[in-house]
C-alpha positions, 0 to 999 in steps of 0.5 A: 893793375894799370889805371885809366889816365888822363893826362892834361900838361899846362900847355893844353895838351892831353894824353890818354893812356894806363899807368902803372908808377903814378906818385905823387911824391916823384918826380916822374911816372911813366904813361903807356900809349899806342903807337902803331898797335904797340903800346908804347912808353912815355916818362910824365915829369909832373912839373909840365903837369896841370892834373892827371885824370884818373877815369873810369873809360878813355874815351869818356862819355859823349856829355853837352859842350861844356860839360855844367858842373854840379854843385854842392847844391844840387847833390845836398841830398848824397852824403858826402865825405871829406872836405868840399872843396871848388878847384879854379885851374889857371886856363879857367877850367873850374871841378868840384870834388871832395879831399882827404888830403889838400896841403898848400906843403904838397905838390899836389891834392889828389880830389873825387868829383862829385857827380856821379856822372862823370868821367872822371875817379880822382884827380891828381891837381897841380898846385901849380896849375890851381887859380884858387881853391874854395873850402866848404862847409 
């Protein structure tokens, strides 16, 4: 079953569509987008990306801009599974999440947002686009 994704490129532009072949260990995957009402497959090179956002809805929810970020203190009453992490990207965006598989030797890592209202289900962040990672106890 295809995953709904929003692809954020390093240069700031983004694409919305579906993918069935994303693998973090591969150089390229394919994004299916609508073009004049027809499906079109676009090859996507991981080297050009900031992150791949696996989303609930392609267009997202209407939320105030900038979207307020939930912190770990705000959700202290929730049971959290995984390593708490704050990810700051080179473009200044930052997100709080939980990761189960961070390794500095890999190209990137998956994490899940802590905000239950987030449209993002999980995010694959490319380390080349990450400015800083803070781990919490």
